[in-house]
N, C-alpha and C positions, 0 to 999 in steps of 0.2 A: 412457556412452550418447551416441549421435550428436546433434549439434546441429541436424540436419535436422528442422524442425517436423513434417513428415508422419510421420517415423519415431517421433518423441517421442509423438505423439498416438495411435499404434497400441498403445502399451504404457503405459497410464496408471499402473498400479501401480508399474512401474519408474521412471517419471517422478516420482511422489510420493516414492518412496524416495530418488532422487537429489537432489531438492529439499531434503528434510529433512537428508540427509547434508551437502549444501553449506551449509545454514544453520547446522548444528552446527560444521562445519569453520571457518566464518567467525566463529564465536562469537556469532551472532545468537540462537541457541538453545543451551541446555545439554541434556545427556542427561536431566536431571530435568524439563525443560519438557514439559507435557502438551499435545498437539495435539487440540483439540476437533473440528475439521472442516477439510477441505481441499476446495476447489472450483476446477476449471479454468474459466477464462473467457477468451474471445477478445474483445479490445476493439478495435473498428474505428478509433477515433480516439485518438491518444495524447497530444496536447499541446493546451494552452489557446491560443486565438488572441487576441492582444492587439489592442485598438483604443483610440481616444481616451477611451472611457468606462470602460475596464478598472479603473483604480484606484478611481474613485468607486463603481462598482457592486460591486467586491470589498469595499470598506470597508462599504458599506451592508448587504451580505449577511452579512458576518462579524459586524457589530454586532447584527443581528437574531438570528442564531444564538446568539451569546453571551448575549443577553438572555433566551433560552429554554433556557439551559444545554445547548446543543448544541455539541460540539466536532467540527470537520471537519478532515480531514487527508488527506495523500496527493496523488497527481498530480492527480486531479480535485477532491478535497475541499479541497485547498489553493489551487486556482486559480493554480498556479504552473507555471513551466517548469523541470522538473527531471527527472532520470533515475530509474530504478527504485530505485536506492540511496537517493535523497532521499525517495521515497515510503515505503520501509521504515523509514527513520529517523523520518519523521513518524508512522508507525503506532506505532513504539516509544515516541515521546514521548507520544502520545495514551494508550497503555496505562499508562505511568508516571503521567500526570496522573490517570487514573481510579483507579489503585491508591492514590495519595496523597490523593484527594478522593472517597471512596466516597459 
């Protein structure tokens, strides 16, 4: 399938098929993994903006969430500067955490 976003969005079923095939090829998913839902989202802002209060605020937020048994991960949830592969690894680690700590 073409990498042109306009073309990708015109055939969402093919896009979903290609995404699943790519995740299986990269061994992020196995053939036995069950996909419960897929949703396409366009995110207008991709990266966290750092300022002088970043570390203090991030720690305060993460401590609060941890105190309430909330795990946050990913590009936005981790409040970090990382690529999509980092966000996927964060999601995988979060899933493994919940499987180990039901």
